[in-house]
C-alpha positions in Angstrom: -13.5 17.9 -5.6 -13.3 21.7 -5.6 -10.6 22.4 -3.0 -12.1 25.8 -2.2 -15.7 24.7 -1.6 -15.3 21.0 -0.8 -18.0 20.2 -3.3 -17.5 16.9 -5.0 -18.9 15.4 -8.2 -18.5 11.9 -9.6 -16.3 11.8 -12.7 -16.5 8.1 -13.6 -16.3 4.7 -12.2 -14.1 1.7 -13.0 -15.8 -0.8 -15.4 -14.4 -3.6 -13.3 -13.1 -4.1 -9.8 -9.7 -2.9 -8.5 -9.3 -0.1 -11.0 -6.2 2.1 -11.1 -7.0 5.3 -13.1 -4.7 7.5 -15.3 -5.4 11.1 -16.2 -4.0 12.9 -19.2 -2.2 16.3 -19.1 -5.6 18.1 -18.9 -6.7 16.2 -15.8 -9.2 14.1 -17.7 -9.5 10.4 -16.7 -8.6 8.5 -19.9 -7.5 5.0 -18.9 -8.0 2.5 -16.2 -6.2 -0.8 -15.4 -8.4 -3.4 -13.6 -7.5 -6.7 -12.0 -9.8 -9.7 -11.6 -9.8 -12.1 -8.6 -7.2 -14.3 -10.4 -4.8 -11.4 -10.6 -5.0 -10.8 -14.4 -5.1 -7.3 -15.8 -7.5 -5.6 -18.2 -7.1 -2.1 -19.7 -10.0 0.2 -20.6 -9.7 3.6 -22.3 -12.1 6.4 -23.3 -11.6 9.2 -25.8 -13.6 12.0 -24.2 -14.8 13.2 -20.8 -18.3 11.6 -21.1 -17.5 8.5 -23.3 -18.0 5.0 -22.1 -15.1 2.7 -21.2 -13.9 0.5 -24.0 -11.7 -2.5 -23.3 -8.4 -2.3 -25.0 -7.5 -5.5 -26.9 -3.9 -5.9 -27.9 -2.3 -8.4 -30.3 0.4 -9.1 -27.9 -0.6 -11.0 -24.8 0.6 -8.8 -22.0 -0.2 -8.9 -18.3 0.7 -7.2 -15.0 0.1 -3.7 -16.5 1.2 -0.5 -15.0 0.5 2.8 -16.8 3.0 5.6 -16.2 1.5 8.5 -18.1 0.5 10.1 -21.4 2.9 11.4 -23.9 2.8 15.2 -24.8 0.3 14.6 -27.7 -2.2 12.8 -25.4 -2.6 10.1 -28.0 -0.2 7.6 -26.5 0.4 6.2 -23.1 3.6 4.7 -21.6 3.2 1.5 -19.8 5.2 -1.4 -18.4 3.8 -5.0 -18.7 5.0 -8.5 -18.5 5.0 -11.1 -21.3 5.3 -14.8 -20.6 6.3 -14.0 -17.0 9.5 -12.2 -17.9 10.6 -9.0 -16.2 8.4 -6.1 -17.2 9.1 -4.3 -20.5 8.5 -0.6 -21.1 6.2 0.2 -24.0 4.6 3.2 -25.8 1.0 2.4 -26.8 -0.9 4.5 -29.4 -4.5 4.5 -28.2 -5.9 5.3 -31.7 -4.0 2.8 -33.8 -3.3 0.3 -31.0 0.3 0.2 -32.1 2.6 -1.0 -29.4 6.2 0.1 -29.4 8.7 -1.8 -27.4 11.1 0.7 -25.8 13.2 -1.2 -23.2 13.4 -4.4 -21.2 15.9 -5.7 -18.7 16.7 -9.4 -18.5 16.7 -9.5 -14.7 14.5 -6.9 -13.0 11.3 -4.8 -13.6 11.7 -1.1 -13.9 11.7 0.5 -10.5 11.0 4.1 -11.7 10.4 5.8 -15.0 12.0 9.2 -15.3 9.7 11.7 -17.1 10.6 15.2 -18.5 8.6 17.6 -16.3 7.9 19.8 -19.4 7.0 17.6 -22.3 6.2 14.5 -20.3 8.4 12.2 -22.4 10.3 9.5 -20.6 14.0 9.8 -20.8 15.4 7.2 -18.4 14.4 4.0 -16.6 15.7 3.2 -13.2 16.5 -0.4 -12.3 17.6 -2.2 -9.1 19.3 -5.4 -10.0 21.5 -4.9 -6.9 22.4 -1.3 -6.8 20.4 1.5 -8.5 21.3 1.9 -12.1 19.8 3.8 -15.1 18.9 2.9 -18.7 18.6 6.1 -20.8 15.9 6.0 -23.5 17.1 9.2 -25.1 20.8 9.6 -24.2 20.9 13.1 -25.7 17.8 14.5 -24.1 18.4 17.5 -21.8 17.1 15.7 -18.8 19.2 12.7 -19.5 22.3 14.9 -19.3 20.9 16.6 -16.2 20.3 13.3 -14.4 23.8 12.1 -15.3 25.1 15.4 -13.9 23.1 14.9 -10.7 24.3 11.4 -10.2 27.9 12.4 -10.8 27.6 15.4 -8.4 26.4 13.3 -5.5 28.3 10.0 -6.0 27.2 6.9 -4.1 23.6 8.2 -3.8 20.3 7.4 -5.3 18.6 10.4 -6.8 14.9 11.4 -6.8 13.3 14.5 -8.2 10.7 15.6 -5.6 9.2 18.6 -7.4 9.9 21.1 -10.2 8.9 24.5 -11.4 6.7 24.5 -14.5 9.6 25.4 -16.7 11.8 22.7 -15.2 14.5 25.2 -14.3 14.3 24.8 -10.5 14.2 21.3 -9.2 14.1 19.9 -5.6 16.3 16.8 -5.5 16.4 14.1 -2.8 19.6 12.1 -2.5 19.9 9.0 -0.3 22.0 5.8 0.1 22.4 2.8 2.3 24.1 4.9 4.9 22.4 8.3 4.3 18.6 8.7 5.1 18.6 11.5 2.6 19.4 15.1 1.8 17.4 17.7 -0.1 19.0 20.0 -2.6 17.8 22.8 -4.9 19.1 22.2 -8.4 19.2 25.0 -11.0 19.1 23.1 -14.3 19.9 26.3 -16.4 23.1 27.1 -14.4 23.8 23.4 -13.6 24.3 24.3 -9.9 23.0 22.7 -6.8 22.4 24.1 -3.3 21.9 22.0 -0.1 18.5 22.6 1.6 18.1 20.1 4.5 18.5 16.6 5.7 15.7 14.1 6.3 17.2 12.9 9.6 19.9 15.4 10.5 20.8 13.5 13.7 22.1 10.5 11.6 25.8 10.6 10.8 26.2 8.7 7.5 30.0 8.1 8.2 29.0 6.0 11.3 26.5 3.8 9.4 27.2 0.4 7.9 27.3 -0.4 4.2 24.8 -2.6 2.5 26.3 -5.0 -0.1 24.4 -6.6 -3.0 24.9 -10.3 -3.0 23.8 -13.4 -5.0 23.9 -17.1 -4.4 22.5 -20.3 -6.0 19.6 -22.1 -4.2 19.6 -25.9 -3.8 17.5 -26.3 -6.9 19.8 -24.1 -9.1 17.9 -20.8 -8.9 19.9 -17.5 -8.7 18.7 -15.6 -5.6 19.7 -12.0 -4.9 19.8 -10.2 -1.6 21.8 -7.8 0.6 24.3 -8.2 3.4 25.0 -5.4 5.9 28.1 -5.9 8.0 29.1 -3.8 11.0 31.2 -0.7 10.4 34.9 -1.4 11.2 34.4 -5.1 11.7 36.2 -7.8 9.7 33.9 -9.9 7.6 34.6 -13.0 9.6 32.8 -15.0 12.2 30.2 -12.3 12.7 26.9 -12.8 14.6 24.0 -12.7 12.1 20.4 -11.7 11.9 18.5 -13.1 8.9 15.7 -10.7 8.1 13.1 -11.9 5.6 10.9 -9.2 4.1 7.1 -9.0 4.2 4.6 -9.8 1.5 5.8 -12.2 0.3 4.5 -11.4 -3.2 5.1 -7.9 -4.5 7.6 -6.5 -2.0 11.3 -7.0 -2.2 14.4 -5.6 -0.4 16.3 -2.7 -2.0 19.7 -1.0 -1.5 18.6 1.8 0.8 18.8 3.2 4.3 17.0 0.9 6.7 16.9 2.1 10.3 16.2 -1.3 11.8 19.2 -2.9 9.9 21.4 0.0 11.0 20.3 -0.4 14.6 21.3 -4.1 14.6 24.5 -3.4 12.8 25.5 -0.8 15.3 25.5 -3.6 17.9 28.0 -5.5 15.9 25.5 -7.8 14.1 25.5 -8.6 10.4 22.1 -8.6 8.7 21.1 -10.8 5.7 18.1 -9.8 3.5 17.1 -12.3 0.9 14.9 -11.6 -2.2 13.6 -15.2 -2.2 11.4 -16.7 -4.9 8.0 -15.1 -4.8 9.5 -11.6 -4.2 8.4 -8.8 -6.5 10.6 -6.9 -9.0 12.1 -9.9 -10.8 9.3 -10.6 -13.2 5.9 -12.3 -12.8 7.4 -15.8 -13.4 9.8 -15.4 -10.5 7.0 -14.2 -8.3 4.8 -17.1 -9.2 7.6 -19.5 -8.2 6.7 -18.7 -4.6 3.0 -19.5 -5.0 1.9 -22.3 -2.6 5.6 -22.6 -1.6 5.4 -20.4 1.5 6.4 -23.1 4.0 9.1 -24.9 2.1 10.9 -23.6 -1.1 10.7 -19.9 0.0 12.2 -20.8 3.3 14.9 -23.0 1.6 16.0 -19.8 -0.3 16.4 -18.0 3.0 18.2 -21.0 4.6 20.5 -21.5 1.6 21.5 -17.8 1.8 22.4 -18.2 5.4 24.4 -21.4 4.8 26.3 -19.6 2.0 27.5 -17.0 4.4 28.6 -19.7 6.8 30.5 -21.5 4.1 32.3 -18.3 3.3 33.3 -17.8 6.9 31.5 -14.5 7.1 29.3 -15.5 10.0 29.6 -17.6 13.1 27.3 -20.7 12.7 26.7 -20.7 16.5 25.4 -17.1 16.6 22.6 -16.8 14.1 19.0 -15.6 14.7 16.2 -15.0 12.3 13.7 -12.1 12.6 11.0 -10.6 10.5 7.7 -8.7 10.3 4.4 -9.8 8.7 5.3 -12.6 6.3 8.9 -12.1 7.6 7.5 -13.1 11.1 6.0 -16.2 9.5 9.4 -17.0 7.9 11.3 -16.5 11.1 9.4 -19.3 12.8 8.9 -21.5 9.8 12.6 -21.4 8.8 13.5 -22.3 12.4 11.1 -25.2 12.2 12.6 -26.5 9.0 16.2 -26.0 10.2 16.0 -26.3 14.0 19.8 -26.4 14.5 20.7 -23.5 12.2 19.3 -20.7 14.3 19.8 -19.8 17.9 16.6 -17.7 18.3 13.6 -16.5 16.3 11.6 -13.2 16.4 8.2 -12.9 14.9 6.7 -9.4 14.6 3.1 -8.8 13.5 3.3 -12.2 11.8 0.9 -14.9 10.5 1.5 -18.3 12.0 -1.7 -20.2 11.3 -2.4 -20.3 7.5 -5.9 -21.8 7.7 -6.8 -18.9 10.0 -5.9 -16.5 7.2 -9.1 -17.6 5.4 -11.2 -16.7 8.4 -9.7 -13.6 10.1 -8.2 -10.4 8.9 -8.8 -7.8 6.2 -7.6 -10.0 3.3 -10.3 -12.6 4.1 -13.0 -9.9 4.1 -12.8 -9.3 0.4 -13.7 -11.7 -2.4 -10.5 -10.7 -4.2 -8.6 -11.4 -1.0 -10.0 -14.9 -0.6 -9.2 -15.6 -4.3 -5.6 -14.3 -3.7 -5.2 -16.6 -0.7 -6.4 -19.5 -2.7 -4.0 -18.7 -5.5 -0.9 -18.1 -3.3 -1.6 -20.6 -0.5 -3.8 -23.2 -2.1 -6.8 -24.9 -0.4 -5.2 -28.2 0.8 -5.8 -27.9 4.5 -3.4 -30.7 5.3 -0.6 -28.7 3.5 -1.7 -25.4 5.1 -1.3 -26.9 8.5 2.0 -28.6 7.6 3.2 -25.1 6.6 1.9 -23.4 9.7 4.2 -22.7 12.7 1.2 -22.9 15.0 0.7 -26.6 14.1 4.5 -27.4 14.3 5.7 -25.5 17.3 7.0 -28.8 18.8 9.8 -28.8 16.2 11.2 -25.5 17.5 14.4 -25.9 19.5 15.2 -22.2 20.1 13.7 -19.4 22.2 11.1 -17.3 20.5 10.0 -13.7 20.8 6.5 -12.8 19.5 5.6 -9.1 19.1 2.2 -8.1 18.0 -0.3 -5.1 17.7 -3.6 -5.5 19.3 -5.4 -3.7 16.6 -3.7 -5.4 13.6 -6.2 -6.0 10.8 -3.8 -7.6 8.4 -2.5 -10.2 10.9 -5.2 -10.1 13.6 -4.5 -10.8 17.2 -5.8 -14.3 16.7 -2.6 -15.1 14.8 -0.5 -14.2 17.8 -2.8 -16.0 20.2 -2.6 -19.1 18.0 1.2 -19.3 18.1 1.5 -18.4 21.8 -0.9 -21.2 22.7 1.1 -23.6 20.5 4.4 -22.5 22.1 3.0 -23.0 25.6 1.7 -26.5 24.7 5.1 -27.5 23.2 6.9 -26.0 26.2 9.1 -23.8 23.9 10.8 -21.0 25.8 9.2 -17.7 24.6 8.4 -14.1 25.3 5.3 -12.3 24.2 5.1 -8.5 23.9 1.7 -7.0 23.0 1.2 -3.4 22.0 -2.6 -3.2 22.4 -3.2 0.1 20.5 -0.9 -0.6 17.5 -1.7 -2.2 14.2 0.3 -3.9 11.5 3.4 -2.0 12.4 4.4 0.3 15.2 3.9 4.0 14.6 4.2 5.7 18.0 7.9 6.6 18.8 7.6 5.4 22.4 6.3 2.1 21.2 9.1 1.7 18.6 11.6 2.4 21.3 10.2 -0.2 23.7 10.0 -2.7 20.8 13.7 -2.2 19.8 14.7 -2.4 23.5 12.8 -5.7 23.8 14.4 -7.1 20.7 18.0 -6.1 21.6 17.6 -7.5 25.1 16.2 -10.8 23.7 19.1 -11.1 21.1 21.9 -10.5 23.6 22.2 -14.0 25.0 21.6 -16.2 21.9 24.1 -14.0 19.8 26.5 -13.7 22.7 26.7 -9.9 22.2 
């Protein structure tokens, strides 16, 4: 599109569905990664502006591709991909010779970010998040490797991001954030190795008053190492604390990170500890770990969450009589499903924009509207209706022993209103004490400040009695 006239012209189209394009340093579309309905990747390239797409066949059987960019010659691309389900490795691929050079691979986690020199486009570092952010330097002596080390050392305890750069790379806008700091912007002069503060992302937040997030790990009941995070209230002893278990959404692809989370901080400011579990099926730990959660939504995934909770009880960190579980989207599903599996472990459950009726996912919502979406559901949920119902809170509400709060958006396309109506009908029939808060003009998440305020007020009021705050 010409940004001055608004005139558009078609450049190319993906040879297969779900294409992610990559341009070279001249802005020419040169590569595309596609994905079929079964989730497998294919890579296509072209050598000139008008050439046809040619599928790239590699000797190594790689999958789950992500292309990061071209090298400075334009003849090679940098990509990360998985082999045999292991965490993604980082490669350089010569598009002419098809030679694949293995550059780096971590044993535990996928690369979170690839750091690229803004001038010659060569990667110099890979960022990883096994627990806390860390860096693997591809070229330890590169100028930008030294600059990144200097930036990290100059703002200790923060995660660093380069937001933008001048063409010569001399002036760089840096964003630094942490578990207690929403983020500050700095102007970094790489030639003088000096940094000047610009602004804060949320200047009304005082990092010194926020609670720290600690990386943790435990062993599940079947021997799998599960990672996660525990946030404990500032100034409180790590003993007999009330706890909110907060499963993340997805479940496949997303994961929790060490970062500033306003909802976690809100709960912690009320004296509540918060547990976040990167259960099997979560992204970021390799394709094999993610596939461990396929068709295990209602059982093994929940056992990971439950085992993490029991680990904190065994260590004396939390009070086993003051534990609630709360989540959004898949996390809302987990909140109710975990409380069904372990009805005596939790004192309340909060489901936010959640799915509660798994068979209904094949009929309603934007995922079911696409052929790739239906194939995805069949892959991760299975098609056994008996099992789908056994894993659905809407069909098992009679097993709940605790009060439930359901919060939903009336215009939610991902988890449509029928999901909320399904669980509310089930809770009524089972005579489970519950509250229902509907935000009619919100979707899959609450975006208006006044709605978020009411939502938080509703949640805090609901938690007060079960957690004995």
